[in-house]
PDB file with one MODEL, atoms N, CA, C and O in Angstrom:
MODEL        1
ATOM      1  N   MET A   1     156.037 194.238 100.369  1.00  0.00           N
ATOM      2  CA  MET A   1     154.638 194.030 100.673  1.00  0.00           C
ATOM      3  C   MET A   1     153.752 194.607  99.573  1.00  0.00           C
ATOM      4  O   MET A   1     152.734 194.016  99.213  1.00  0.00           O
ATOM      5  N   GLN A   2     154.143 195.755  99.045  1.00  0.00           N
ATOM      6  CA  GLN A   2     153.359 196.375  97.970  1.00  0.00           C
ATOM      7  C   GLN A   2     153.277 195.477  96.748  1.00  0.00           C
ATOM      8  O   GLN A   2     152.242 195.417  96.085  1.00  0.00           O
ATOM      9  N   THR A   3     154.373 194.775  96.447  1.00  0.00           N
ATOM     10  CA  THR A   3     154.372 193.859  95.308  1.00  0.00           C
ATOM     11  C   THR A   3     153.384 192.731  95.538  1.00  0.00           C
ATOM     12  O   THR A   3     152.644 192.349  94.631  1.00  0.00           O
ATOM     13  N   LEU A   4     153.373 192.205  96.740  1.00  0.00           N
ATOM     14  CA  LEU A   4     152.438 191.132  97.076  1.00  0.00           C
ATOM     15  C   LEU A   4     150.991 191.611  96.968  1.00  0.00           C
ATOM     16  O   LEU A   4     150.145 190.911  96.412  1.00  0.00           O
ATOM     17  N   LEU A   5     150.710 192.783  97.491  1.00  0.00           N
ATOM     18  CA  LEU A   5     149.353 193.324  97.424  1.00  0.00           C
ATOM     19  C   LEU A   5     148.944 193.609  95.976  1.00  0.00           C
ATOM     20  O   LEU A   5     147.786 193.422  95.604  1.00  0.00           O
ATOM     21  N   ALA A   6     149.894 194.058  95.173  1.00  0.00           N
ATOM     22  CA  ALA A   6     149.589 194.341  93.767  1.00  0.00           C
ATOM     23  C   ALA A   6     149.225 193.064  93.011  1.00  0.00           C
ATOM     24  O   ALA A   6     148.442 193.106  92.062  1.00  0.00           O
ATOM     25  N   ALA A   7     149.789 191.935  93.427  1.00  0.00           N
ATOM     26  CA  ALA A   7     149.506 190.652  92.767  1.00  0.00           C
ATOM     27  C   ALA A   7     148.148 190.089  93.170  1.00  0.00           C
ATOM     28  O   ALA A   7     147.624 189.197  92.501  1.00  0.00           O
ATOM     29  N   SER A   8     147.581 190.595  94.243  1.00  0.00           N
ATOM     30  CA  SER A   8     146.276 190.115  94.699  1.00  0.00           C
ATOM     31  C   SER A   8     145.211 190.524  93.697  1.00  0.00           C
ATOM     32  O   SER A   8     145.158 191.672  93.258  1.00  0.00           O
ATOM     33  N   ARG A   9     144.385 189.588  93.353  1.00  0.00           N
ATOM     34  CA  ARG A   9     143.344 189.855  92.361  1.00  0.00           C
ATOM     35  C   ARG A   9     141.980 190.088  92.995  1.00  0.00           C
ATOM     36  O   ARG A   9     141.092 190.677  92.379  1.00  0.00           O
ATOM     37  N   GLU A  10     141.822 189.629  94.210  1.00  0.00           N
ATOM     38  CA  GLU A  10     140.510 189.735  94.845  1.00  0.00           C
ATOM     39  C   GLU A  10     140.678 189.905  96.345  1.00  0.00           C
ATOM     40  O   GLU A  10     141.518 189.253  96.966  1.00  0.00           O
ATOM     41  N   TRP A  11     139.882 190.775  96.911  1.00  0.00           N
ATOM     42  CA  TRP A  11     139.865 190.959  98.352  1.00  0.00           C
ATOM     43  C   TRP A  11     138.615 190.287  98.891  1.00  0.00           C
ATOM     44  O   TRP A  11     137.527 190.469  98.345  1.00  0.00           O
ATOM     45  N   LEU A  12     138.759 189.517  99.948  1.00  0.00           N
ATOM     46  CA  LEU A  12     137.627 188.825 100.548  1.00  0.00           C
ATOM     47  C   LEU A  12     137.088 189.665 101.699  1.00  0.00           C
ATOM     48  O   LEU A  12     137.846 190.182 102.519  1.00  0.00           O
ATOM     49  N   LYS A  13     135.780 189.789 101.743  1.00  0.00           N
ATOM     50  CA  LYS A  13     135.143 190.592 102.774  1.00  0.00           C
ATOM     51  C   LYS A  13     134.901 189.741 104.024  1.00  0.00           C
ATOM     52  O   LYS A  13     134.350 188.643 103.952  1.00  0.00           O
ATOM     53  N   LEU A  14     135.323 190.270 105.150  1.00  0.00           N
ATOM     54  CA  LEU A  14     135.112 189.597 106.427  1.00  0.00           C
ATOM     55  C   LEU A  14     133.738 190.001 106.959  1.00  0.00           C
ATOM     56  O   LEU A  14     133.484 191.175 107.226  1.00  0.00           O
ATOM     57  N   THR A  15     132.864 189.017 107.109  1.00  0.00           N
ATOM     58  CA  THR A  15     131.499 189.277 107.573  1.00  0.00           C
ATOM     59  C   THR A  15     131.334 188.764 109.004  1.00  0.00           C
ATOM     60  O   THR A  15     132.153 187.976 109.476  1.00  0.00           O
ATOM     61  N   PRO A  16     130.287 189.204 109.693  1.00  0.00           N
ATOM     62  CA  PRO A  16     130.025 188.666 111.037  1.00  0.00           C
ATOM     63  C   PRO A  16     129.852 187.145 111.030  1.00  0.00           C
ATOM     64  O   PRO A  16     130.272 186.476 111.975  1.00  0.00           O
ATOM     65  N   GLN A  17     129.247 186.596 109.989  1.00  0.00           N
ATOM     66  CA  GLN A  17     129.066 185.142 109.893  1.00  0.00           C
ATOM     67  C   GLN A  17     130.419 184.427 109.813  1.00  0.00           C
ATOM     68  O   GLN A  17     130.614 183.389 110.446  1.00  0.00           O
ATOM     69  N   ILE A  18     131.341 184.980 109.039  1.00  0.00           N
ATOM     70  CA  ILE A  18     132.677 184.386 108.925  1.00  0.00           C
ATOM     71  C   ILE A  18     133.397 184.476 110.264  1.00  0.00           C
ATOM     72  O   ILE A  18     134.085 183.537 110.665  1.00  0.00           O
ATOM     73  N   GLU A  19     133.242 185.605 110.959  1.00  0.00           N
ATOM     74  CA  GLU A  19     133.854 185.745 112.281  1.00  0.00           C
ATOM     75  C   GLU A  19     133.302 184.708 113.256  1.00  0.00           C
ATOM     76  O   GLU A  19     134.048 184.148 114.059  1.00  0.00           O
ATOM     77  N   LYS A  20     131.985 184.451 113.185  1.00  0.00           N
ATOM     78  CA  LYS A  20     131.375 183.432 114.055  1.00  0.00           C
ATOM     79  C   LYS A  20     131.927 182.043 113.729  1.00  0.00           C
ATOM     80  O   LYS A  20     132.225 181.256 114.627  1.00  0.00           O
ATOM     81  N   GLN A  21     132.058 181.756 112.436  1.00  0.00           N
ATOM     82  CA  GLN A  21     132.590 180.456 112.030  1.00  0.00           C
ATOM     83  C   GLN A  21     134.041 180.306 112.496  1.00  0.00           C
ATOM     84  O   GLN A  21     134.439 179.233 112.950  1.00  0.00           O
ATOM     85  N   ALA A  22     134.821 181.368 112.385  1.00  0.00           N
ATOM     86  CA  ALA A  22     136.208 181.328 112.846  1.00  0.00           C
ATOM     87  C   ALA A  22     136.271 181.067 114.354  1.00  0.00           C
ATOM     88  O   ALA A  22     137.119 180.307 114.821  1.00  0.00           O
ATOM     89  N   ALA A  23     135.381 181.693 115.103  1.00  0.00           N
ATOM     90  CA  ALA A  23     135.333 181.467 116.559  1.00  0.00           C
ATOM     91  C   ALA A  23     134.989 180.013 116.861  1.00  0.00           C
ATOM     92  O   ALA A  23     135.550 179.422 117.784  1.00  0.00           O
ATOM     93  N   LEU A  24     134.080 179.439 116.097  1.00  0.00           N
ATOM     94  CA  LEU A  24     133.719 178.034 116.276  1.00  0.00           C
ATOM     95  C   LEU A  24     134.925 177.135 115.977  1.00  0.00           C
ATOM     96  O   LEU A  24     135.181 176.173 116.702  1.00  0.00           O
ATOM     97  N   PHE A  25     135.656 177.451 114.918  1.00  0.00           N
ATOM     98  CA  PHE A  25     136.855 176.679 114.586  1.00  0.00           C
ATOM     99  C   PHE A  25     137.885 176.760 115.714  1.00  0.00           C
ATOM    100  O   PHE A  25     138.565 175.776 116.004  1.00  0.00           O
ATOM    101  N   GLN A  26     138.001 177.930 116.351  1.00  0.00           N
ATOM    102  CA  GLN A  26     138.937 178.067 117.469  1.00  0.00           C
ATOM    103  C   GLN A  26     138.530 177.158 118.627  1.00  0.00           C
ATOM    104  O   GLN A  26     139.387 176.605 119.316  1.00  0.00           O
ATOM    105  N   GLU A  27     137.227 177.005 118.838  1.00  0.00           N
ATOM    106  CA  GLU A  27     136.743 176.113 119.898  1.00  0.00           C
ATOM    107  C   GLU A  27     137.147 174.664 119.624  1.00  0.00           C
ATOM    108  O   GLU A  27     137.209 173.847 120.544  1.00  0.00           O
ATOM    109  N   HIS A  28     137.421 174.350 118.359  1.00  0.00           N
ATOM    110  CA  HIS A  28     137.851 173.002 117.983  1.00  0.00           C
ATOM    111  C   HIS A  28     139.371 172.886 117.885  1.00  0.00           C
ATOM    112  O   HIS A  28     139.884 171.913 117.333  1.00  0.00           O
ATOM    113  N   GLY A  29     140.091 173.872 118.416  1.00  0.00           N
ATOM    114  CA  GLY A  29     141.535 173.760 118.530  1.00  0.00           C
ATOM    115  C   GLY A  29     142.370 174.505 117.508  1.00  0.00           C
ATOM    116  O   GLY A  29     143.598 174.442 117.569  1.00  0.00           O
ATOM    117  N   LEU A  30     141.748 175.209 116.569  1.00  0.00           N
ATOM    118  CA  LEU A  30     142.539 175.960 115.596  1.00  0.00           C
ATOM    119  C   LEU A  30     143.011 177.268 116.205  1.00  0.00           C
ATOM    120  O   LEU A  30     142.323 177.860 117.038  1.00  0.00           O
ATOM    121  N   LYS A  31     144.175 177.713 115.792  1.00  0.00           N
ATOM    122  CA  LYS A  31     144.709 179.002 116.237  1.00  0.00           C
ATOM    123  C   LYS A  31     143.889 180.116 115.592  1.00  0.00           C
ATOM    124  O   LYS A  31     143.258 179.895 114.558  1.00  0.00           O
ATOM    125  N   PRO A  32     143.889 181.318 116.189  1.00  0.00           N
ATOM    126  CA  PRO A  32     143.043 182.404 115.674  1.00  0.00           C
ATOM    127  C   PRO A  32     143.211 182.708 114.179  1.00  0.00           C
ATOM    128  O   PRO A  32     142.216 182.767 113.456  1.00  0.00           O
ATOM    129  N   PHE A  33     144.434 182.899 113.709  1.00  0.00           N
ATOM    130  CA  PHE A  33     144.612 183.225 112.293  1.00  0.00           C
ATOM    131  C   PHE A  33     144.291 182.030 111.397  1.00  0.00           C
ATOM    132  O   PHE A  33     143.744 182.201 110.307  1.00  0.00           O
ATOM    133  N   ASP A  34     144.626 180.832 111.848  1.00  0.00           N
ATOM    134  CA  ASP A  34     144.273 179.631 111.072  1.00  0.00           C
ATOM    135  C   ASP A  34     142.765 179.508 110.937  1.00  0.00           C
ATOM    136  O   ASP A  34     142.249 179.206 109.861  1.00  0.00           O
ATOM    137  N   SER A  35     142.061 179.746 112.042  1.00  0.00           N
ATOM    138  CA  SER A  35     140.609 179.622 112.007  1.00  0.00           C
ATOM    139  C   SER A  35     139.995 180.673 111.093  1.00  0.00           C
ATOM    140  O   SER A  35     139.019 180.392 110.397  1.00  0.00           O
ATOM    141  N   LEU A  36     140.547 181.864 111.088  1.00  0.00           N
ATOM    142  CA  LEU A  36     140.038 182.917 110.219  1.00  0.00           C
ATOM    143  C   LEU A  36     140.292 182.586 108.751  1.00  0.00           C
ATOM    144  O   LEU A  36     139.402 182.740 107.914  1.00  0.00           O
ATOM    145  N   HIS A  37     141.498 182.133 108.439  1.00  0.00           N
ATOM    146  CA  HIS A  37     141.819 181.762 107.054  1.00  0.00           C
ATOM    147  C   HIS A  37     140.922 180.627 106.569  1.00  0.00           C
ATOM    148  O   HIS A  37     140.413 180.667 105.449  1.00  0.00           O
ATOM    149  N   LEU A  38     140.734 179.628 107.403  1.00  0.00           N
ATOM    150  CA  LEU A  38     139.908 178.493 107.004  1.00  0.00           C
ATOM    151  C   LEU A  38     138.434 178.890 106.889  1.00  0.00           C
ATOM    152  O   LEU A  38     137.738 178.418 105.991  1.00  0.00           O
ATOM    153  N   ALA A  39     137.955 179.746 107.783  1.00  0.00           N
ATOM    154  CA  ALA A  39     136.571 180.217 107.700  1.00  0.00           C
ATOM    155  C   ALA A  39     136.344 181.018 106.418  1.00  0.00           C
ATOM    156  O   ALA A  39     135.294 180.893 105.787  1.00  0.00           O
ATOM    157  N   LEU A  40     137.305 181.825 106.036  1.00  0.00           N
ATOM    158  CA  LEU A  40     137.200 182.560 104.776  1.00  0.00           C
ATOM    159  C   LEU A  40     137.180 181.601 103.592  1.00  0.00           C
ATOM    160  O   LEU A  40     136.365 181.746 102.681  1.00  0.00           O
ATOM    161  N   ALA A  41     138.076 180.626 103.609  1.00  0.00           N
ATOM    162  CA  ALA A  41     138.142 179.645 102.514  1.00  0.00           C
ATOM    163  C   ALA A  41     136.817 178.896 102.392  1.00  0.00           C
ATOM    164  O   ALA A  41     136.296 178.721 101.291  1.00  0.00           O
ATOM    165  N   GLU A  42     136.284 178.463 103.507  1.00  0.00           N
ATOM    166  CA  GLU A  42     135.029 177.712 103.511  1.00  0.00           C
ATOM    167  C   GLU A  42     133.864 178.598 103.059  1.00  0.00           C
ATOM    168  O   GLU A  42     133.030 178.167 102.263  1.00  0.00           O
ATOM    169  N   SER A  43     133.805 179.810 103.553  1.00  0.00           N
ATOM    170  CA  SER A  43     132.705 180.717 103.226  1.00  0.00           C
ATOM    171  C   SER A  43     132.700 181.124 101.758  1.00  0.00           C
ATOM    172  O   SER A  43     131.639 181.329 101.169  1.00  0.00           O
ATOM    173  N   TYR A  44     133.880 181.239 101.175  1.00  0.00           N
ATOM    174  CA  TYR A  44     133.966 181.638  99.769  1.00  0.00           C
ATOM    175  C   TYR A  44     133.990 180.438  98.822  1.00  0.00           C
ATOM    176  O   TYR A  44     134.187 180.596  97.618  1.00  0.00           O
ATOM    177  N   GLY A  45     133.788 179.240  99.371  1.00  0.00           N
ATOM    178  CA  GLY A  45     133.627 178.054  98.542  1.00  0.00           C
ATOM    179  C   GLY A  45     134.895 177.510  97.914  1.00  0.00           C
ATOM    180  O   GLY A  45     134.838 176.883  96.856  1.00  0.00           O
ATOM    181  N   LEU A  46     136.040 177.736  98.543  1.00  0.00           N
ATOM    182  CA  LEU A  46     137.274 177.164  98.007  1.00  0.00           C
ATOM    183  C   LEU A  46     137.235 175.652  98.116  1.00  0.00           C
ATOM    184  O   LEU A  46     136.801 175.104  99.130  1.00  0.00           O
ATOM    185  N   ASP A  47     137.686 174.985  97.079  1.00  0.00           N
ATOM    186  CA  ASP A  47     137.714 173.523  97.079  1.00  0.00           C
ATOM    187  C   ASP A  47     138.828 172.988  97.960  1.00  0.00           C
ATOM    188  O   ASP A  47     138.659 171.988  98.656  1.00  0.00           O
ATOM    189  N   VAL A  48     139.985 173.672  97.921  1.00  0.00           N
ATOM    190  CA  VAL A  48     141.172 173.173  98.614  1.00  0.00           C
ATOM    191  C   VAL A  48     141.859 174.312  99.362  1.00  0.00           C
ATOM    192  O   VAL A  48     141.970 175.428  98.855  1.00  0.00           O
ATOM    193  N   PHE A  49     142.318 174.011 100.579  1.00  0.00           N
ATOM    194  CA  PHE A  49     143.094 174.926 101.409  1.00  0.00           C
ATOM    195  C   PHE A  49     144.431 174.235 101.646  1.00  0.00           C
ATOM    196  O   PHE A  49     144.484 173.216 102.334  1.00  0.00           O
ATOM    197  N   LEU A  50     145.507 174.771 101.088  1.00  0.00           N
ATOM    198  CA  LEU A  50     146.816 174.129 101.195  1.00  0.00           C
ATOM    199  C   LEU A  50     147.616 174.721 102.345  1.00  0.00           C
ATOM    200  O   LEU A  50     147.659 175.937 102.530  1.00  0.00           O
ATOM    201  N   THR A  51     148.248 173.844 103.113  1.00  0.00           N
ATOM    202  CA  THR A  51     149.054 174.263 104.257  1.00  0.00           C
ATOM    203  C   THR A  51     150.129 173.219 104.548  1.00  0.00           C
ATOM    204  O   THR A  51     149.975 172.043 104.220  1.00  0.00           O
ATOM    205  N   THR A  52     151.201 173.661 105.159  1.00  0.00           N
ATOM    206  CA  THR A  52     152.231 172.721 105.624  1.00  0.00           C
ATOM    207  C   THR A  52     152.144 172.537 107.138  1.00  0.00           C
ATOM    208  O   THR A  52     153.008 171.897 107.737  1.00  0.00           O
ATOM    209  N   ASP A  53     151.121 173.087 107.746  1.00  0.00           N
ATOM    210  CA  ASP A  53     150.919 173.017 109.190  1.00  0.00           C
ATOM    211  C   ASP A  53     150.167 171.726 109.542  1.00  0.00           C
ATOM    212  O   ASP A  53     148.952 171.635 109.360  1.00  0.00           O
ATOM    213  N   ASP A  54     150.900 170.738 110.043  1.00  0.00           N
ATOM    214  CA  ASP A  54     150.295 169.440 110.382  1.00  0.00           C
ATOM    215  C   ASP A  54     149.202 169.577 111.444  1.00  0.00           C
ATOM    216  O   ASP A  54     148.182 168.889 111.381  1.00  0.00           O
ATOM    217  N   ARG A  55     149.412 170.451 112.405  1.00  0.00           N
ATOM    218  CA  ARG A  55     148.416 170.642 113.464  1.00  0.00           C
ATOM    219  C   ARG A  55     147.114 171.181 112.879  1.00  0.00           C
ATOM    220  O   ARG A  55     146.029 170.741 113.258  1.00  0.00           O
ATOM    221  N   LEU A  56     147.223 172.124 111.965  1.00  0.00           N
ATOM    222  CA  LEU A  56     146.040 172.680 111.311  1.00  0.00           C
ATOM    223  C   LEU A  56     145.315 171.601 110.513  1.00  0.00           C
ATOM    224  O   LEU A  56     144.087 171.520 110.552  1.00  0.00           O
ATOM    225  N   MET A  57     146.066 170.774 109.793  1.00  0.00           N
ATOM    226  CA  MET A  57     145.440 169.704 109.005  1.00  0.00           C
ATOM    227  C   MET A  57     144.702 168.715 109.905  1.00  0.00           C
ATOM    228  O   MET A  57     143.579 168.316 109.594  1.00  0.00           O
ATOM    229  N   ARG A  58     145.319 168.319 111.015  1.00  0.00           N
ATOM    230  CA  ARG A  58     144.675 167.378 111.937  1.00  0.00           C
ATOM    231  C   ARG A  58     143.397 167.978 112.539  1.00  0.00           C
ATOM    232  O   ARG A  58     142.366 167.311 112.623  1.00  0.00           O
ATOM    233  N   SER A  59     143.483 169.234 112.953  1.00  0.00           N
ATOM    234  CA  SER A  59     142.313 169.894 113.554  1.00  0.00           C
ATOM    235  C   SER A  59     141.194 170.067 112.535  1.00  0.00           C
ATOM    236  O   SER A  59     140.020 169.895 112.866  1.00  0.00           O
ATOM    237  N   ALA A  60     141.548 170.405 111.301  1.00  0.00           N
ATOM    238  CA  ALA A  60     140.543 170.638 110.260  1.00  0.00           C
ATOM    239  C   ALA A  60     139.794 169.359 109.904  1.00  0.00           C
ATOM    240  O   ALA A  60     138.627 169.414 109.518  1.00  0.00           O
ATOM    241  N   LYS A  61     140.449 168.209 110.029  1.00  0.00           N
ATOM    242  CA  LYS A  61     139.795 166.943 109.701  1.00  0.00           C
ATOM    243  C   LYS A  61     138.643 166.638 110.657  1.00  0.00           C
ATOM    244  O   LYS A  61     137.760 165.844 110.333  1.00  0.00           O
ATOM    245  N   LYS A  62     138.649 167.258 111.818  1.00  0.00           N
ATOM    246  CA  LYS A  62     137.593 167.044 112.803  1.00  0.00           C
ATOM    247  C   LYS A  62     136.382 167.947 112.559  1.00  0.00           C
ATOM    248  O   LYS A  62     135.346 167.796 113.207  1.00  0.00           O
ATOM    249  N   LEU A  63     136.522 168.881 111.623  1.00  0.00           N
ATOM    250  CA  LEU A  63     135.454 169.839 111.345  1.00  0.00           C
ATOM    251  C   LEU A  63     134.540 169.323 110.236  1.00  0.00           C
ATOM    252  O   LEU A  63     134.963 168.557 109.369  1.00  0.00           O
ATOM    253  N   ASP A  64     133.318 169.744 110.277  1.00  0.00           N
ATOM    254  CA  ASP A  64     132.348 169.390 109.234  1.00  0.00           C
ATOM    255  C   ASP A  64     132.369 170.498 108.174  1.00  0.00           C
ATOM    256  O   ASP A  64     131.513 171.383 108.161  1.00  0.00           O
ATOM    257  N   ILE A  65     133.376 170.424 107.279  1.00  0.00           N
ATOM    258  CA  ILE A  65     133.528 171.439 106.238  1.00  0.00           C
ATOM    259  C   ILE A  65     133.685 170.767 104.881  1.00  0.00           C
ATOM    260  O   ILE A  65     134.075 169.603 104.788  1.00  0.00           O
ATOM    261  N   LYS A  66     133.377 171.518 103.837  1.00  0.00           N
ATOM    262  CA  LYS A  66     133.505 171.002 102.478  1.00  0.00           C
ATOM    263  C   LYS A  66     134.909 171.216 101.917  1.00  0.00           C
ATOM    264  O   LYS A  66     135.364 170.438 101.078  1.00  0.00           O
ATOM    265  N   THR A  67     135.596 172.258 102.369  1.00  0.00           N
ATOM    266  CA  THR A  67     136.930 172.579 101.884  1.00  0.00           C
ATOM    267  C   THR A  67     137.916 171.496 102.309  1.00  0.00           C
ATOM    268  O   THR A  67     137.986 171.136 103.485  1.00  0.00           O
ATOM    269  N   ILE A  68     138.669 170.985 101.358  1.00  0.00           N
ATOM    270  CA  ILE A  68     139.707 169.983 101.645  1.00  0.00           C
ATOM    271  C   ILE A  68     140.936 170.711 102.168  1.00  0.00           C
ATOM    272  O   ILE A  68     141.403 171.666 101.547  1.00  0.00           O
ATOM    273  N   VAL A  69     141.461 170.271 103.298  1.00  0.00           N
ATOM    274  CA  VAL A  69     142.679 170.852 103.864  1.00  0.00           C
ATOM    275  C   VAL A  69     143.787 169.828 103.665  1.00  0.00           C
ATOM    276  O   VAL A  69     143.701 168.704 104.160  1.00  0.00           O
ATOM    277  N   SER A  70     144.837 170.224 102.931  1.00  0.00           N
ATOM    278  CA  SER A  70     145.871 169.267 102.549  1.00  0.00           C
ATOM    279  C   SER A  70     147.249 169.916 102.487  1.00  0.00           C
ATOM    280  O   SER A  70     147.384 171.132 102.355  1.00  0.00           O
ATOM    281  N   ASN A  71     148.251 169.077 102.586  1.00  0.00           N
ATOM    282  CA  ASN A  71     149.629 169.491 102.358  1.00  0.00           C
ATOM    283  C   ASN A  71     149.805 169.713 100.856  1.00  0.00           C
ATOM    284  O   ASN A  71     149.302 168.911 100.069  1.00  0.00           O
ATOM    285  N   PRO A  72     150.502 170.773 100.428  1.00  0.00           N
ATOM    286  CA  PRO A  72     150.644 171.042  98.993  1.00  0.00           C
ATOM    287  C   PRO A  72     151.271 169.891  98.204  1.00  0.00           C
ATOM    288  O   PRO A  72     150.841 169.599  97.088  1.00  0.00           O
ATOM    289  N   VAL A  73     152.271 169.247  98.768  1.00  0.00           N
ATOM    290  CA  VAL A  73     152.934 168.150  98.056  1.00  0.00           C
ATOM    291  C   VAL A  73     151.989 166.957  97.940  1.00  0.00           C
ATOM    292  O   VAL A  73     151.868 166.361  96.870  1.00  0.00           O
ATOM    293  N   SER A  74     151.326 166.610  99.028  1.00  0.00           N
ATOM    294  CA  SER A  74     150.376 165.492  99.002  1.00  0.00           C
ATOM    295  C   SER A  74     149.248 165.766  98.027  1.00  0.00           C
ATOM    296  O   SER A  74     148.835 164.879  97.279  1.00  0.00           O
ATOM    297  N   TRP A  75     148.751 166.988  98.033  1.00  0.00           N
ATOM    298  CA  TRP A  75     147.658 167.352  97.142  1.00  0.00           C
ATOM    299  C   TRP A  75     148.094 167.257  95.682  1.00  0.00           C
ATOM    300  O   TRP A  75     147.361 166.726  94.847  1.00  0.00           O
ATOM    301  N   LEU A  76     149.284 167.770  95.373  1.00  0.00           N
ATOM    302  CA  LEU A  76     149.779 167.721  94.002  1.00  0.00           C
ATOM    303  C   LEU A  76     149.992 166.282  93.543  1.00  0.00           C
ATOM    304  O   LEU A  76     149.680 165.945  92.400  1.00  0.00           O
ATOM    305  N   MET A  77     150.514 165.439  94.413  1.00  0.00           N
ATOM    306  CA  MET A  77     150.695 164.031  94.057  1.00  0.00           C
ATOM    307  C   MET A  77     149.352 163.377  93.752  1.00  0.00           C
ATOM    308  O   MET A  77     149.251 162.583  92.817  1.00  0.00           O
ATOM    309  N   GLU A  78     148.331 163.699  94.523  1.00  0.00           N
ATOM    310  CA  GLU A  78     146.994 163.139  94.312  1.00  0.00           C
ATOM    311  C   GLU A  78     146.412 163.633  92.992  1.00  0.00           C
ATOM    312  O   GLU A  78     145.805 162.858  92.252  1.00  0.00           O
ATOM    313  N   VAL A  79     146.593 164.908  92.697  1.00  0.00           N
ATOM    314  CA  VAL A  79     146.094 165.463  91.437  1.00  0.00           C
ATOM    315  C   VAL A  79     146.779 164.803  90.263  1.00  0.00           C
ATOM    316  O   VAL A  79     146.124 164.440  89.286  1.00  0.00           O
ATOM    317  N   LYS A  80     148.099 164.640  90.343  1.00  0.00           N
ATOM    318  CA  LYS A  80     148.845 164.003  89.253  1.00  0.00           C
ATOM    319  C   LYS A  80     148.422 162.541  89.081  1.00  0.00           C
ATOM    320  O   LYS A  80     148.342 162.044  87.958  1.00  0.00           O
ATOM    321  N   LYS A  81     148.153 161.858  90.193  1.00  0.00           N
ATOM    322  CA  LYS A  81     147.706 160.460  90.132  1.00  0.00           C
ATOM    323  C   LYS A  81     146.359 160.362  89.429  1.00  0.00           C
ATOM    324  O   LYS A  81     146.124 159.452  88.634  1.00  0.00           O
ATOM    325  N   ASP A  82     145.469 161.321  89.732  1.00  0.00           N
ATOM    326  CA  ASP A  82     144.138 161.328  89.116  1.00  0.00           C
ATOM    327  C   ASP A  82     144.179 161.636  87.622  1.00  0.00           C
ATOM    328  O   ASP A  82     143.269 161.254  86.886  1.00  0.00           O
ATOM    329  N   GLU A  83     145.227 162.324  87.167  1.00  0.00           N
ATOM    330  CA  GLU A  83     145.353 162.675  85.763  1.00  0.00           C
ATOM    331  C   GLU A  83     145.737 161.474  84.889  1.00  0.00           C
ATOM    332  O   GLU A  83     145.541 161.505  83.674  1.00  0.00           O
ATOM    333  N   ARG A  84     146.266 160.450  85.484  1.00  0.00           N
ATOM    334  CA  ARG A  84     146.722 159.291  84.713  1.00  0.00           C
ATOM    335  C   ARG A  84     145.612 158.447  84.222  1.00  0.00           C
ATOM    336  O   ARG A  84     145.850 157.438  83.558  1.00  0.00           O
TER     337      ARG A  84
ENDMDL
END
């Protein structure tokens, strides 16, 4: 765990606004930790949130968010296609 923490370059601050957004995401069917991760990603302006959780991807598509939620393989294939 220490090695993983040492590799972290930035710590994201959890604010009351992010907690509220995570609670809203839970109301739309996301699990608590998924909703928190996605709320952090959205609040910090991440372009893409990669996951292999199909349920999370389906639930996220119903949300009005700017962050793209995608499977890593699908996302990489799309990026490579766009490079051509």
